[in-house]
Structure formats: structure tokens, C-alpha cells
BAVEXNU-488149 format. One line per 5 residues: number of its first residue (from 1); their letters; for each residue x, y, z of C-alpha. Coordinates in pm, whole numbers. Example, Ala and Ser with C-alpha at 12.3 -4.5 7.8 and 13.67 -1.06 7.14 Angstrom:
! BAVEXNU-488149
1) as) 1230/-450/780  1367/-106/714;
This chain:
! BAVEXNU-488149
1) msfsv) 0/0/0  139/341/-98  192/622/148  -78/839/-14  -334/559/2;
6) slkni) -246/496/368  -315/860/449  -671/821/324  -730/540/574  -638/745/880;
11) kndfs) -988/893/907  -1148/548/903  -899/400/1150  -905/695/1391  -989/630/1758;
16) isavv) -975/840/2074  -804/557/2264  -518/550/2012  -474/928/2034  -467/910/2414;
21) aglia) -208/630/2397  8/852/2176  -39/1145/2414  59/938/2718  369/812/2536;
26) vivsy) 476/1170/2464  399/1289/2819  612/1007/2959  894/1096/2718  908/1461/2819;
31) agpfv) 815/1437/3185  1075/1171/3263  1402/1093/3080  1395/1423/2890  1546/1597/3193;
36) iifqa) 1876/1420/3118  1916/1639/2810  1895/1951/3025  2152/1799/3260  2389/1740/2967;
41) adaan) 2329/2093/2834  2388/2241/3179  2708/2040/3226  2839/2182/2897  2715/2536/2977;
46) lpsnl) 2520/2556/2651  2329/2882/2591  1948/2865/2594  1916/2917/2217  2123/2604/2145;
51) vsswv) 1926/2404/2403  1601/2521/2241  1736/2413/1901  1832/2074/2049  1474/2033/2175;
56) waisi) 1344/2137/1834  1565/1889/1650  1483/1579/1854  1111/1667/1867  1072/1739/1495;
61) gsait) 1289/1438/1411  1074/1212/1629  762/1356/1465  885/1294/1109  1007/941/1175;
66) giyls) 708/837/1386  438/969/1154  599/852/831  689/502/949  355/445/1127;
71) vkfkq) 156/540/817  384/359/574  385/26/758  50/60/942  223/-26/1268;
76) piita) 250/191/1582  611/298/1529  711/522/1819  1044/695/1782  1234/915/2025;
81) wstpg) 1581/1035/2117  1847/819/2276  1805/838/2655  2122/640/2740  2294/849/2475;
86) aallv) 2191/1167/2657  2319/1019/2984  2651/952/2814  2665/1319/2710  2633/1441/3069;
91) lglpn) 2995/1333/3117  3124/1360/2760  2980/1689/2634  3172/1925/2870  3504/1802/2726;
96) ysfne) 3440/1931/2373  3299/2228/2188  2941/2197/2064  3070/2197/1705  3286/1895/1787;
101) aigaf) 2990/1726/1958  2781/1781/1644  3051/1605/1442  3028/1309/1681  2645/1311/1654;
106) llssl) 2680/1294/1275  2919/998/1294  2683/804/1522  2386/878/1295  2576/777/982;
111) lillv) 2677/446/1142  2313/373/1231  2208/456/874  2475/223/733  2374/-63/966;
116) glsgf) 2015/-29/848  2109/-16/480  2342/-316/515  2060/-545/634  2266/-649/935;
121) sqkim) 2005/-536/1190  1735/-764/1044  1967/-1064/1067  2036/-991/1434  1668/-962/1526;
126) dkipa) 1575/-1281/1339  1810/-1477/1566  1658/-1356/1895  1410/-1613/2038  1059/-1484/2117;
131) cvasa) 1075/-1596/2480  1400/-1407/2536  1278/-1089/2367  953/-1098/2566  1138/-1157/2893;
136) mlagi) 1364/-862/2823  1063/-643/2748  892/-752/3069  1207/-661/3258  1225/-316/3098;
141) lfkfg) 862/-242/3182  857/-404/3527  964/-92/3717  685/110/3558  428/-133/3694;
146) idvft) 585/-115/4040  584/266/4026  204/270/4024  198/132/4378  497/324/4511;
151) sleik) 322/638/4384  8/529/4568  200/548/4894  327/900/4815  5/1063/4689;
156) plivl) -293/832/4753  -550/1107/4685  -428/1131/4325  -328/773/4248  -604/571/4418;
161) pmiil) -888/720/4205  -677/652/3895  -629/286/3987  -995/236/4079  -1126/399/3762;
166) yfvgk) -879/202/3550  -1010/-134/3673  -1373/-20/3663  -1307/91/3308  -1152/-245/3215;
171) vffpr) -1489/-403/3297  -1738/-149/3162  -1548/57/2900  -1215/-119/2831  -1116/102/2534;
176) yavts) -1125/410/2754  -993/272/3082  -659/450/3048  -821/766/2912  -1061/793/3204;
181) sliig) -779/722/3450  -571/1005/3302  -864/1249/3314  -949/1177/3678  -580/1202/3770;
186) vlvai) -546/1545/3609  -871/1672/3763  -774/1560/4113  -424/1706/4067  -567/2043/3962;
191) fyenl) -763/2070/4287  -528/1879/4516  -198/2023/4390  -337/2364/4288  -178/2336/3945;
196) dfssi) -142/2673/3773  -54/2702/3404  -136/3073/3373  226/3191/3400  349/2982/3106;
201) disia) 443/3192/2802  401/3046/2453  711/3083/2239  818/2931/1908  1150/2749/1890;
206) vpift) 1410/2868/1639  1644/2598/1501  2012/2689/1485  2248/2523/1237  2582/2434/1396;
211) vphwn) 2872/2358/1165  3027/2022/1264  3395/2006/1352  3577/1676/1321  3775/1602/1635;
216) isali) 3918/1248/1652  3888/1237/2029  3522/1345/2019  3443/1094/1745  3595/812/1951;
221) nigip) 3470/916/2296  3123/1039/2197  3038/922/1844  3122/550/1873  2976/496/2225;
226) lfivt) 2662/691/2124  2613/458/1827  2660/146/2041  2425/243/2324  2159/368/2081;
231) masqn) 2157/41/1889  2189/-188/2192  1972/-7/2446  1710/152/2222  1672/6/1872;
236) ipgia) 1696/-363/1963  1446/-336/2254  1225/-119/2030  1206/-395/1770  1140/-648/2046;
241) vlkss) 838/-446/2162  684/-456/1815  751/-827/1775  609/-916/2116  288/-738/2019;
246) gykpe) 251/-955/1710  391/-717/1448  648/-804/1184  855/-486/1157  1071/-410/855;
251) vnsli) 1379/-378/1073  1622/-251/810  1379/14/686  1304/138/1037  1671/158/1140;
256) sftgl) 1789/318/816  1513/582/812  1570/686/1174  1941/700/1090  1876/919/786;
261) isvlm) 1662/1170/978  1921/1165/1258  2185/1271/1005  1965/1559/886  1879/1675/1238;
266) apfgs) 2228/1641/1390  2352/1988/1283  2058/2140/1471  2151/1961/1794  1992/1616/1776;
271) hglnl) 2220/1356/1933  2027/1073/1767  1682/933/1696  1582/572/1747  1296/332/1801;
276) aaita) 1134/371/2142  1073/76/2372  891/181/2688  670/445/2527  615/216/2228;
281) aictg) 471/-50/2457  201/200/2557  90/222/2195  123/-136/2072  -125/-307/2304;
286) seanq) -503/-343/2306  -538/-27/2517  -459/174/2203  -717/-11/1994  -876/-354/2008;
291) ykskr) -781/-402/1643  -410/-446/1590  -428/-308/1236  -558/28/1364  -307/90/1642;
296) yiagv) -76/274/1404  -294/578/1473  -122/594/1814  211/635/1632  65/910/1413;
301) aagtf) -81/1082/1722  249/1064/1912  429/1209/1610  176/1492/1590  227/1580/1957;
306) yllig) 604/1570/1902  553/1812/1613  361/2058/1829  626/2044/2099  898/2093/1842;
311) ifgst) 727/2406/1711  667/2557/2053  1001/2449/2196  1023/2436/2572  676/2582/2634;
316) liivf) 488/2252/2628  773/2076/2807  715/2310/3099  347/2209/3092  441/1841/3114;
321) atlpk) 697/1913/3384  425/2088/3587  225/1766/3617  289/1578/3944  550/1307/3900;
326) vlvas) 324/1050/4067  53/1120/3809  294/1065/3519  440/751/3680  95/609/3755;
331) iagla) -60/665/3414  251/522/3247  237/211/3465  -136/159/3418  -105/202/3042;
336) lfpai) 172/-60/3042  -16/-325/3246  -133/-515/2932  216/-505/2779  375/-633/3100;
341) snsls) 126/-918/3141  152/-1018/2775  534/-1016/2783  545/-1228/3097  294/-1471/2948;
346) vsmed) 482/-1514/2619  821/-1543/2789  706/-1823/3023  492/-2007/2769  748/-2275/2672;
351) lkfre) 838/-2489/2975  1172/-2592/2822  1298/-2234/2816  1116/-2089/3117  1433/-2070/3326;
356) ialvt) 1616/-1890/3046  1333/-1638/3027  1356/-1591/3404  1731/-1521/3387  1677/-1272/3104;
361) flitv) 1403/-1101/3304  1611/-1081/3624  1921/-943/3451  1710/-677/3279  1534/-580/3603;
366) sgvsf) 1864/-567/3792  1977/-252/3614  2337/-370/3577  2542/-172/3326  2879/-244/3167;
371) wgiss) 3068/1/2946  2767/230/2946  2536/-34/2793  2214/-101/2982  2092/-420/3148;
376) afwgl) 1832/-477/2873  2109/-551/2624  2297/-782/2860  1977/-966/2951  1913/-1018/2581;
381) ivgav) 2266/-1143/2513  2275/-1385/2808  1926/-1513/2725  2012/-1568/2358  2336/-1750/2444;
386) lhtfy) 2162/-1975/2699  1880/-2046/2454  2130/-2150/2185  2314/-2369/2438  1991/-2541/2552;
391) vkfkn) 1876/-2604/2196  2211/-2753/2099  2284/-2972/2401  1995/-3011/2645  1746/-3155/2398;
396) k) 1982/-3421/2268;
């Protein structure tokens, strides 16, 4: 199906639940890990205009990749910026000029583009067993489920109505259980927390083109590690999310396109775009739409919200940051309940490999990190190696 024909189907496939799923994914992106970018910018003493351009670049880039890929493949493709990559920059960025950092961003993006074009990424994903991928996903999402109940202890007046309405909704209006939970959470927060948005000024972001400088040290210390952590900690789990939800993603096309847009956005400050995992799981389950073929609307919606934020720069980020953290944590966890339960179910389905799935899950949950690469990657590697070993020797 061509891109133009797909656009005509959006009206027929539209649903409020999918739009809300996309909105929640974007809220979680900006209200949580996004703060790491400001930490990196602050560590490097970047002026506000460059920070605003950075926000513009990653937001517009996420919008372009998410909308285009979701419509083209009719799958809920959620893209975002590299969170572990941003964490890496907190330590690395102060050591170089921003021009040299841009050169490193370009190198990382070009490497991702080349990996996608080479077809290597598809071969890797085809070798990962379903039980291992699902166990890794369950491990990634596990903390978000726990956060619902830790948030309940902190602010029960906000969180308890959200939990109650979610489960009531699952019985009487399942498509809108998450939507209703979000609405009641915001309403209670407005009265309970006295939220005030009146002082927020609306301003339009202005992108700034930064000429890249090629510094060997920056390329080695920022560019190469940024490429590795983006592929290992973001793109591979992102593909696993889609697969665990029953989709058959065109891995090479997804990786190469995000790499291409990353190259184009790098001179404006983007440190890299990639497939999302956690926020993608919010949009790939039945909460977004009961029909799997129509959930791509959540990807289009998320991209549209990214676009608005890119245009208005930090204005809407301040709005998201104003929301109570317990509200954001709770709605994210509730929205991810179906994804967590499905991942656990798939991972433990085959009795022969249940222990392998458990090890993968535990390593991922542990949060261990080596050489700046997250526990999700190491859980995946250990699980895949053990699975290969069991298949080769245990069943003989």
C-alpha cells in the first residue's frame, strides 16, 4: 500500500483511545528521561538558544520518523531520542565544543544509517528467540508497573482514584480505561496540587544550524559509544516491543530511516533518533485499539504531539513538567499493564525455556550496566546465548 493511500485510511482507523495512547507516550517521554538532556546541556554550559534548538531537533525528528513510518507500515512505530545516549553526554559533552559534539552526533547517525542499509540489523533480530525478547521487554517495563503502587503510597489522593477507575473501566469501558484514568488524575491534581498554568508563556523554537567540527577524540569518545548504546539499548528493545505485540517490523527500513533523519537533524543539535521501547509498549497493546491493524494511529498521534512540541520548543515541556511526578508515573504504569502481562505470558509459555526467560528477566530488572550499555542488552545477550546452548545440548 502506498503512502498516499495509507493517508486516506487514517480517518477510518481513527480512535480516541489511540490518540490518548500517543499522548501518554509523549507525556512520559518529556516528563521523565527528557530531563537528562537539560543535565547534559547544563554540564556543557550551553546557551538557551542552542538548548532550544536541540529540543526542536529531537522533537521534529521524532515527529517525522514516527508519523511517516507508522503510516507507511501501518504499525505503531514510536520513535524518540536516545536516553542512554543523553546520559553519556552528561559526562562527555563538557570536554568538547558543541561543534565537535555535532561532528560526533553525525558519525553516530551515519553508522546507524549504514547498519540499516546493510541489512545487518534484520539478521540480528531474526536470531533472537521470542521468549527471550519478551522476557527482556517484561524486565524493561517491570519498574513502571511497580511505580504505580509506590506512587500510591506517596500521593494516595491522586493515584487511588486513577487505579480504581482504570479497573472499573476495564470491565465497563475497556477502550477508555486509560483515558478515564488520566482524566481523573489530572482533575484531582488540579484541585489537590493547585496546578497553575497561567504563568506559562508560549514561544516558538528557532532551530540553529551548527557547523560540525571533526575532532578524533570526540568521534571516539562520543560518536562511537553513542552509536553502540543507541543500537543496543534503544533500537533492539524497540524492535522487540513490536515483535512481542505480534507485528512483523521491517527492521532494516526502520533503522535506516531513523538514521537518515538523525543525520539531517544532527547539525541542529539532535544527538540521535531511534525506536522507542517503553513508550512504544504504551501504543502497541489493546489499550490503544482492540484491532491491531488500527493501532498505528497511536504512532501518528504521538508524532503529531512531538511536532507541536517541536514548534513551541520548551513551552509545552514546561506544561508536562508541571504535572505531578506521581501522576505521570501512575498513568505510564497503568497504560503498560497489558504489555507487562503479555510479555510475561509469552516469555514463560514454553516450559523448556522458562528458566532462560527468568534469567533474562532478572538481569534486565537488575539494572546492571557495563561500558555504558544497559541491562536490557545484557539480559538479551545472556538469554540468547543460553537459549542456543539449551537447543544444541539439552534436547539431545
